[in-house]
C-alpha positions in Angstrom: 23.5 7.3 0.8 26.7 5.6 1.7 25.1 3.8 4.7 21.7 3.5 2.7 20.0 4.6 5.8 17.1 7.2 6.1 16.8 9.3 9.4 14.4 12.3 10.2 15.7 15.6 11.6 13.3 18.0 13.1 15.6 20.9 12.2 15.6 19.9 8.6 11.9 19.5 8.6 11.2 23.0 9.9 14.0 24.5 7.6 12.3 22.5 4.3 8.9 23.1 5.5 8.1 26.3 3.7 9.4 25.1 0.4 7.5 21.9 0.5 4.3 24.0 1.1 5.1 25.8 -1.9 4.9 23.0 -4.0 1.9 21.4 -2.3 -0.3 21.4 -5.3 2.3 20.2 -7.6 1.8 16.4 -7.6 5.0 16.1 -9.8 7.2 17.2 -7.1 6.2 14.3 -4.7 7.2 11.6 -7.7 9.9 9.2 -6.9 12.8 10.1 -8.7 15.4 8.1 -10.6 17.9 8.5 -8.1 15.9 6.5 -5.8 14.0 3.9 -8.3 15.5 3.2 -11.7 13.2 0.5 -12.3 10.2 2.7 -11.6 11.2 4.6 -14.5 12.2 1.9 -16.8 8.4 0.7 -16.1 7.3 4.1 -17.4 9.1 3.9 -20.6 7.4 0.4 -21.8 4.2 0.4 -23.5 1.5 -1.0 -21.3 -1.6 0.1 -23.3 -2.5 -3.6 -24.3 -1.9 -5.1 -20.8 -5.2 -6.0 -19.1 -4.1 -3.7 -16.0 -1.1 -2.5 -14.3 -0.3 -2.1 -10.7 1.7 0.3 -8.7 2.9 0.1 -5.3 4.5 2.3 -2.5 5.1 2.0 0.9 2.3 3.3 3.2 2.4 5.9 6.0 2.3 3.3 8.9 5.3 1.2 8.0 7.2 4.3 6.9 6.7 6.0 10.1 7.7 3.0 12.0 10.9 2.7 10.1 12.0 6.1 10.0 13.6 7.1 13.2 14.1 10.8 14.5 17.1 12.5 16.0 16.0 10.5 19.4 15.8 7.3 17.4 11.9 7.3 18.1 9.6 6.3 15.1 8.2 9.5 13.4 5.0 7.6 13.5 4.6 8.7 17.1 5.2 12.4 16.5 1.7 14.0 16.8 3.3 16.9 14.9 4.9 15.2 12.2 2.5 12.4 11.5 -0.5 14.2 9.8 2.0 15.9 7.4 3.6 12.6 6.9 0.2 11.1 6.1 -0.7 13.6 3.5 2.8 13.6 1.8 2.7 10.2 1.4 -1.0 10.0 -0.1 0.4 12.7 -2.7 3.4 10.4 -3.5 0.7 7.7 -4.4 -1.6 9.8 -6.5 1.0 10.9 -8.6 2.1 7.4 -9.4 -1.2 6.3 -10.0 -1.8 9.4 -12.2 1.2 8.5 -14.3 0.3 4.8 -14.5 -3.4 5.6 -15.6 -1.7 7.6 -18.7 -0.3 4.3 -19.7 -3.0 2.0 -19.1 -6.5 3.3 -18.0 -6.9 0.0 -15.7 -4.1 0.8 -13.3 -4.5 0.4 -9.8 -2.1 1.1 -6.8 -1.5 -1.2 -3.5 -0.3 0.6 -0.6 2.5 -1.8 1.2 1.8 -1.8 5.0 3.4 -4.6 6.8 3.9 -2.1 9.7 0.3 -2.8 10.5 1.3 -6.0 11.9 2.8 -4.0 14.8 0.3 -1.7 16.0 -1.5 -4.5 18.0 1.5 -4.4 20.2 1.3 -2.8 23.5 5.1 -1.8 22.9 4.2 0.3 19.7 3.0 3.5 21.2 0.4 3.7 18.4 -2.9 2.2 18.9 -5.5 0.2 16.7 -8.1 3.0 17.0 -5.8 5.8 16.1 -4.4 3.8 13.4 -7.9 3.0 11.8 -9.0 6.8 12.2 -5.6 8.0 10.4 -6.0 5.3 7.8 -9.6 6.3 7.2 -8.5 9.7 6.4 -5.4 8.5 4.5 -7.6 6.2 2.1 -10.0 9.6 1.7 -6.9 11.4 0.2 -6.1 8.8 -2.2 -7.5 8.2 -5.7 -8.9 4.8 -6.9 -8.7 2.3 -7.5 -6.4 0.9 -4.4 -5.7 -1.4 -2.1 -3.6 -2.6 0.9 -0.7 -5.1 0.6 0.2 -6.9 3.8 2.7 -9.6 4.0 2.9 -9.4 7.6 1.0 -11.4 10.2 -1.2 -9.0 12.0 -4.6 -8.9 13.5 -6.4 -9.9 10.4 -9.7 -8.7 11.9 -8.4 -5.3 11.5 -8.5 -5.6 7.9 -10.9 -8.5 6.7 -12.9 -11.2 8.2 -13.0 -14.4 5.9 -12.9 -13.3 2.3 -16.7 -14.6 1.7 -17.6 -12.9 5.2 -16.5 -9.7 3.6 -18.4 -10.4 0.6 -21.6 -11.0 2.5 -21.1 -8.0 4.7 -21.0 -5.7 1.8 -24.2 -7.2 0.2 -26.0 -6.8 3.4 -25.1 -3.2 3.0 -26.9 -3.5 -0.5 -23.8 -3.8 -2.9 -24.5 -6.4 -5.7 -22.7 -9.6 -4.6 -21.8 -10.6 -8.3 -20.5 -7.5 -9.0 -18.0 -7.7 -6.1 -17.1 -11.3 -6.8 -16.5 -10.7 -10.6 -14.3 -7.6 -9.6 -12.4 -9.5 -7.1 -8.4 -10.0 -7.4 -6.7 -12.9 -5.6 -3.0 -12.9 -5.6 0.0 -14.5 -3.7 2.3 -12.4 -1.4 5.1 -12.5 -4.0 7.4 -10.4 -1.8 7.6 -13.6 0.7 8.4 -15.8 -2.0 12.3 -15.9 -1.6 13.2 -19.1 0.4 16.0 -21.5 0.7 13.9 -24.1 -1.3 14.0 -21.7 -4.1 10.8 -22.2 -6.8 9.3 -24.9 -4.6 7.6 -22.3 -2.6 6.8 -20.2 -5.5 4.8 -23.0 -7.2 2.9 -24.0 -4.0 1.9 -20.4 -3.5 0.6 -19.9 -7.0 -1.1 -23.4 -7.4 -2.9 -22.7 -3.9 -4.0 -19.3 -5.4 -5.3 -20.9 -8.3 -6.9 -23.6 -6.5 -8.9 -21.2 -4.3 -9.7 -19.1 -7.4 -11.1 -22.3 -9.1 -13.1 -23.1 -6.0 -14.5 -19.5 -5.9 -15.5 -19.2 -9.6 -17.4 -22.6 -9.2 -19.2 -21.6 -6.2 -20.3 -18.5 -7.8 -20.8 -19.9 -11.2 -18.2 -17.7 -12.8 -16.6 -18.4 -16.2 
């Protein structure tokens, strides 16, 4: 706590594994405590029932696995023994937060923060694109909806999206109603990147561009 770092110990993992598995069906066991997020618990104390929607957000397993190093200073994402457990553990953390938010507002949804995805395309990562896709498909199947990925890094965007309208057309070709997709889509700036030396100028520019894009798409798809 004093150094504000998080390290992984295989010995501690083995020692605590049995106790964790004993609580594996208790979602509350995986929630974020007040020790680690005072803001989260203050948010839960608010009356949010009249809001159109509320959003929760947690770090995703790829980013978490890259950032946490083991006793050999190797990211735990590369450990074939630890990684599957980590993905399931992180899914439970997301599900318990979504459950708590839904109790405050039925339109609650979760974003999974995954800037670490920008690194999986590096030959140095040791964790490739195809493996990440397989793991994330399994990971998202364990998470309740609504959900999405928040990514403020600069990865190979083809891994997550084509251009926005290209995605909509592809979904339309699979039989999903385009009007329904458009009406339920959400555009938002990457606010976590809006800390700049020019202070509020970049913030205003980002929100202005987002509004302009929204207006363009609304006009093109005849939305009110």
